[in-house]
N, C-alpha and C positions, 0 to 999 in steps of 0.2 A: 341689790344690782336692779340697778333701773336700765330702761333699754338703751339710754346714749350710751354707758357705760359696756352691756353686753353686745351694740354694738363694733365699738373701739375696738376691744378686745377679744371680736370675730375677726377684724383687719387688721389688726399685726395677726394675728392667725394666720392667716391666710399670704399675708407679705411674705414670712417667717416660709410658708412650705412653698409661694411663689421664686421663695430669695434660694432654699436647699436647689428645686429642680433645674432651675435656672442654672447653677454653681455644677450639680450634675452634668445635665445637658454639656455643660464646657463637658469640662471633667470629660466625660464622650465621648466628645467633639474632639478635644486633641489631644486622644488616647486613639481613638479611631486615626488623625492623621500623624500621627504618630507610625503607628502601623502601618500607614499605605504607603509610607516615603518611606520603612524599612521596602518596605516590600518592593516597591518599584526600586531603591536601589539594589538591593541582591535581586529583580529579573535580569535591570539591566548588567549591575558583576557579569550574573551568568548569562546574558548575552556579549558581553568585552570577552568574557572568555571563549566561549565557542566560536567568535567572528575570529580573535585569536588565534584557536588550535586550527581552522581549516585555511589559515594566510601559512597555518604552516607548515601544513598540510599538504600546500598547490606547493610553496615554493621548496619543498623537500622535492615534489615530484619535479617540476624544475630542473633541482638542482641533479635528478635523479639523466636526465634528458638531454641535457645538457654535457654528463660523461657518456653517455652510454654514444651525439651524435661527435663527438671529439674524436673516444675511442673507434667509432667506424669512421671518423674520414683523419686516423692518426695508420687502422690496417688497411684502408684503403691507398696511403698516403708511402705505406711499407710493399704492400704488394705491386709497389710502381715500379721506387727504388729494386728490387729486387726482378723485377720485370725488366727494367732497366741494363745488372748487372748479368743479368743473362744473357739478352740479346750482344751486350761489351763482349761476350766469354764465346759466346757463337759466333760473334763475325770474327775475333780473332781464330778462330777452328778451322773455320768455313776460310778463314786465309793462311794454313797453315796449312793447307787439303792444298790450291791450289799451287802453294810451290813447292809440294810434292809431288805433282805433276808432270818437273819441267827437270825431274831426280832421275827419272828412269831414260830421259832424251840423251841423256852423257855420255858416250859412246867409250871416252876413257875409264871415270872416275865406274858406272852404273855395275857394269859385271865382276867386279873388283866388293863391289857388296853383296851381290848376290850370294859370290860365291865366301864371301863372308857370315848371313843368312843361311844360309843352306850349309857350313860350318856350326855355329849356333843350335840353329834347328837338327843338327846328326846329334850332337851330346847331351842336351834337354832329354831326346829319347836313347839314347843308348840303345841302341838296336845292331843284329845283324845286318841286318838289310829294311831299310827305308821306303813310301813310295815317296813322287814327287811332284809335282804341278805344280803347273807358273802358266804366265799369259804366252797366249800361243807367239805374242810380239815380243818376247822373251825368252825363244822355246830355244834358241842358236847360243843366244850368252849361257844359258844355264850346263847347254848338252858342252860347254869347252870349260867349264872351269868346276863342272861337279867332281868330276877325279880330283881335285884338287885339295879341294874342299873335303873329300874321302881320302885323304892321303894327309892330311894334317890332322883329320880325326883321331885317323891310326897314332903320328907324332906323339899327339898330345895328349892316347888315351892308353898305349901301349898295346891297342888289340888289332885285328885286321882289319884289313880294309871297308867300310860298311858294301853292300853290295844296294844301290839308290838307281832302283823302276823310275825314272823317267816319264811318264806320263804323256802322249804324245796325240790321242786320241779324244781323253774331255782335257779344259785348258779352265785357267781364271777366266774372271770376265776382264775385257778390254781397260784400257785409261779413260774414265772419267769423263764426260760433253760436255758442253753448255745447253740447259738447257733440257739435260737428260735426267732420268729423279730412278729410272733402275741399277737394280748390279752396277758395279767395278770394282774395278783394284788400279791405286799406284803401280804396282810392282811388286816385284816379291815373293813372297809363294809358299805353299804349304805342306807341311811333308806328316807321312803316317806310319803307321807302325803296320805289317807287311799284312798283316789280319781287318787293318783298318778301326780295331779298338782306339786307338789312340791319335788325337787330331790335332798339328804343333801350324796354326797360324803364326805363318814367320813373313806376313806383307807389307810392304809401308803402312800402308792403313792399320792395321790392330797392331804397330810396331808404336804408330802417331796416338791410337787412341792408349793405349797405356801408359804409356809418356803424356799424354794429357792429363789423364786421370790422376797419377801417382802425381804431378807437379801443379793438378787444378788448389786445392788451398792455400800453398805462395804464390797460385798464380793472380788468388783474388786478394792477397795479401798485398800484390803489391799494385792491386787498377784502383782494390779503395780499401786504405790505411786508416779511416774511420770509424771501419765497417761501411757507409755508404746509407745504415737507416738512420729513415728522419724516427727523432725521440727518442732516440737510442742513445 
């Protein structure tokens, strides 16, 4: 084999090696690019997932905040409605108390009312002797009807008329006055057992309080038939 043939054969071997190297390099490049693209895609998907999760978290926070705000506003509205209802009921009671003041001014009917209140108290206490206290303004009225009330008690119970000791030293408060916030009494009487252990308030104010408490559910039902609550 001469030099020319040797040189040609060497060149062929070099060309083959070079071609194989280029192919191998190309394969490595393609594989690297594919691996890069896969990794890039994974990173992109991971970042998208992270962003989505963060968005969902913030969306939930906003939703919770909206619900809290709505609940707070709803409760505030309900409290305002309840306050308005209470104010209206209180105004009704105030109006009733003002009307009650005029009852004791009726000289024709008030003595009969006092007699009925005394009789009612005697029947409830069911004692042979009781103490009675009234307003100083009503003292003459009370003294004029107390015997009649005691006799009515005897007729209804079959017992002897009870002794009624009218207190002429200590009196119930006087009638209420505009701008005066102290103790007051619109009329009526207070009875007690002789030993003072049992006390029965049968004043007009006490009767109004009892009736008002008993009728309060019905009053609210008539004033606020739908309940009157926001969001109810």
